N, C-alpha and C positions, 0 to 999 in steps of 0.2 A: 762408161756410164757409171755414175757414182752409186755406191750402195745406199739403198733406202732402208729406213727403219721399218721393221715389220708393222703392219697396220694395227695389230692389236695393242702395241705399246702406247701410242698416242691416245687411243681410245680409252685405255685403262687410266691414264692420267686425267683425262677429261672426266671420266666417270667418277673418280675419287673426288675431284674438285666439285663436281655437281652434287654429289652426296653430302659433302660438308656444307654446301650452301643450303641445300634443302633442310638438313638437320638444324642449322642455325635459325632458319626462318621458322621452323616448327617450334623451336624453343622459345623464340620471341612471341609467337602467337599464343603458346600455352601460358606464358607469363601474363600476357594481356588478359586472357580469359580468366585466370585466377584472380588478378587484381580487380577486374570488373565484378566477379562473383562475390568477393569479400566486401566490396563497397555496397553491392545490392543487399547482402545479408545484414549489414550494419545500419541500413536506413530503410524506413518504410516509404510508402508512396509520397508522403508529404515532406520527405527529407529530414524527418526528426529522428535523432538517434535513440535507440531503445536498448535496454538490457535484454539478453536472450530470454526466451520464455522459460519460466520456472517449471520444474517437474511437480512441485507441491506448493500450494498457497494456503496460508493460515490466517484467519481473521478472528479476533477475540472481542466478544461483547463484555458487558459488565461481569456476568458470572456464567457465560456459556462460550463455547468455542466451536468454530466450524472449520473443516479442512477440505480443500478441493484437491483431489488427486489428478495425476496427469491423464487418466483415462476419462475425466469428466464426471466422475462420481463425487458426490458431496457427502461428508460425514460430520456428525455433530455429537457433542457431549456437554454435560453441565445442566444448569437450571433450565426447566422447561415448563414452568407453571403458566406462563403466558403463551406457550406454543412456539417459543423462539427456535426450537430444534426442527419444528415442522414435520413431526412423525405421526401426527394425528392423536397424540396423547398429551397429558400434562404431567407426565412422570419424569423426574430428573434422571439423568444417565451419568454413570461414572466411567463408561467406556465409549469409544466412538462407534456410533451406529450409522449405517447407510441411510441417507435421506432422499437424495435425488440422483438422476442421471443427466447426461448431456449438458452439464454446467460448464461455462467458460470463465465466470468471475463471481466472487462472493464477497460481501461486506457485512459484518455484524455490527449492529448498534447496541445501545444499552440493553434492551430486552427484545430486539427484533432482528430479523435477518433478511437481507435483500440478495437475490441471485439473478445473474444474467445467463440465459441459456445460449447454446451455440447458434440458435436461430435469431439471436438478438432480442428476444423477449425478456421483459423484466418481471420477476416474481417476488412475492413478499409473504412473510409469515411472522407471527409473534404479536407483541404488544402493539395496540393501535389506538390508545386512548386519546391521542391528539391528531389522529389522521396521518401519522407518519408512514403508513403502508401505502397510502394513496389510492385505495380501492373505493373511495366514496362513502365509507362507513367509519364508525368508531368501534367496530367489532374486532376482538382478538381473533387471529387466524391460526389454527392449529395444523393446517396444511397450507402449502404455498398457493397463493392466488395470483393470476396473471394481472399485471398492472398496465403495461403498455409495450409497444413494439419499437424496433429500431434503436435500441439502447446500447451504448458503448461502455459507459462507466457509471458507477453509483457509489455514493458514500452516505451512510446513515449514522446519525449522531445520537443525542440524548432523546429528543422527541421530534426530530425532523429529518427529512431525507432529501438529498440533492442528486439529480440525475443528469448525465450528459448523454445526449442522443448522438446518433451517427453523423448528423449534420453539424455537430459541435455546439448545438444550442443547449442551454442550461435550464433545467426545470426543478421546481421545489414543491414539497408537500409536507404537511404537518404543522406543528406549533410555530407561531410567528409573532408572538407578542413582543419579542425583543428585536424583530426585524431580521431574524436569522435566515429567512428565505430570500431576503432581498426584494420582497414584494411589499410596498408600503400601504397597500389598500385593505388587507384583512388580517385579523389576529391569528386566524387558523385556516388552513387549506386541507380539504379532504381528498382532493385529487391534484395531480401535478399541474402547476401553472408555470408558464414560460417566464424566465427571468432575464436572460441575455444571450447573445450569440458569441461565437468565436472563443469557446471555452475548451481548454485542453484537459484539465483535471479539476477536482474539487475535494475539499475535506470538510465534513460536517462535524462540528464539535459539540460542546455543551449547549450554549445559547448563541453561538455565532458560527459563521461559515467563512472559510478561506477559499478563494477561487484563483486558479492559474489559467490565464488566457493563452491563446495560441501564439501570441507575440512575446510570451514569457514574462508578462507583467503579472504581479500579485495584487489581488483585490480582496477586500474583506467587508462583511456585513453582519449586523446584529449587535450583541452585547460586547462591550470592551472594558468591563470593569476591572479586569486584571492586566490591562495593557497588552493583551495578546495580539491586537492588530499590529503592534510594533510601529505605530505612526507618531509616537511621542505624546499621546494623550490617553485618557481612559474613557473617552467619549465614544459611544457606539453610533451606529448609523442604520437606518431602515432600508437603505439601498447600498449596493456595492460601491466602495471607494477605493481608489488606487493607492497601493502602499509602496511598492518598489518595482524595479526592473530586474531583468536578467536572472529570473528564478527558474529552476529546473524541476524541483520536486518539493512537496510540502506535506506536513503532517500536523494535525491539530488535535489537542486533547481537551480536557475539561478546563484547564487553567493556563496552558502554555502552548506555544506554536514553535515549529522548527521548519526551516527551509534549507534546501541545498541550492546554491546558485550555479550558474552555468560553468563556473570554474571549479566546481565540486567542493567549494567551501561551505561550512555549516554555520548558519545564523539562527539565533534564538530570541524569543521575546515572551513576555507574560509574567505570571506569578512564579516565585521560586522558593516556596516554603521548605522544601526538602533538598534543594540543590539540583533539581531536575534539569535546570538550564546549563549546568556544568560550568558556571562562571567562577566557582571557588567561594561563593557566599551562599547564605540561606536567608529566607524571610523577606527578600527584597522584591520589588516590582521592576522589571526591565521593560521600560516603555518604548524603547527604540531597538530595532534589530541589532544584535551584537554578534560579531564574529567569534566563533569558538575554536575551530580547527579546519584543516584542509583534508583533501583526498577522501571525501565521504561519498558513498554511493547509495546507501539506503538508510532511512530513518524511521523510527517509531516513537511517537509521543504517547506515553501511557498516562495513567492517573497518578501524577506525582513522581513518575520516573521516566527515563528516556533510554532508548537503545539506538546505537548507530553501528552501521557496518561500513568499514573502510574499504578502499580499493584493493588492499592486500588480503581481503576476506577476514580481517580480524574484527571481533566483536568488542565494543566499548559500551560501558553503562554508567548511568548517573542517576541520583535522586533517591527517593524513598525505597527502603529495602526491608521495612519492618515485617512484611509478610513473605519475604523471600523472593520478591519479584525481580531482583537483579541476578539471583542465582549464583552468588559467590560463596554461599555457605555461612556468611557472617550475620546477616540481619541488620547490618550497619549501613546507614545512608552514605552515599558518595556525593561530594559537592563539586568534584571535577570528573570528567569522563575518564574511566579507569578500564584498562584493557583486561578482558576476561578470558578470551580464548581465540584460537585461530581456526582456519578451515571452515568458516561459516558461510553458507550459500545465500540464505535469505532470512528475513525477519517476519514476524507476524504484522498484520495491519489491523485496522478497526479501532473501536473505542474501548479497548481493553481496560478493565478496572485495575486489578492487581495481580494478573497472571501474565507471563511472558513465554513466547515460543520462538524457537529458532529451527532452521533446517541446515544440517551440516552438508559438506561437499559430497558425502556418500548417500545423501537423500534421507538420512535418518532424522526423525523429529524428536526434539527435546523440549520439555516444559518445566516451568518453575513458578513458585508463588502461591497465591490463594487457590485452595482446592476444596473448600468446604462443601461445594455443591457438585463436585466431580468434574469441574470444568477443565482440569488437566487431562482427563480421559485415561488415567493410569490404572483404573480398576479399583481405586480407593477413594475414600473421602477424608484422607489425611488433611487436616485444616490448612497447614502451610507446608510447602516444600522450599527449603532454603538452598538446595542445589539442583541444577538442571538434571532431570531424570528422562531417560529414553522412553518415548511413547510409541506403543505398537498400534498400527492401524491394520485391520484385516486385509 
């Protein structure tokens, strides 16, 4: 009878083979889970790509600034005569003071502030002479008042406010003599009126509004005297008109507009007296959107100046610098976008006049420019800062 191999040897070979098979299957399963998780994190429920949530958000008004911290607390500094800080006083502040809790978004207009709370309610305070707060009155509000519910996004400009609800409908309130609300029936609205559906985002400027729809088309309404519509004319419109396709992000200021297209290229239009469009010239009107550069992920159109954040987290600046708003220490305007620094995480938003803020990768906040009313929040009223200074928030 032939010798047989001991039973434990074939079992050992089988066991090792089985273990390798199980290990391989587990590796493949783990890779699939990781891939699915990454895709889920990179997209929201409607499939639209978004940047990761920021730890700090900053919005600048004409001469006040509000900062939203990661814990949902809202802080403000600067001019407060019309109640734009919302602390129940009319006293200016030169350091950031706490204003509200449970806030998830904020946008500062010329002399007013709009906040969205975590429950989706919209609140407003500050100047209300044209009904831009939307509370049904023309009364200045020194503490925030509730305006409406189910709000996802808000942008407030010179004397009007545009609101996007959670159903993507667009609403407007305030001054409308130039058609900036997109409502052709009344010169002024004291409460929000519905304008259109399928809106992703909106930017309220001086006397006009730019609208980004959910199909990534760009629309404009209101005054177009500086060619900021970018449609080849300086003729305005009392209702929204389509401008271009394939737009990802927009920012509108007093005289000029900036957009990022889906390919992350930067395009600009409007008046260019200080080189804020970055075209290499000054004093011209750019009536049609013109491409400037690529690889841009965040933009801020200020009053006569522009900031852009590129995909490598470098900060580039252009335009007026007479008050130090570019933060390069020179006070000299830039007519092309000039690199200023690296490791920048985010930029300020809002209708900022002549101050600029950035958040660095380490979450420190830096401000530069006009500070006469304490809007930089650095504890001083030094009229101008020509270099970015670190700002401390309690």
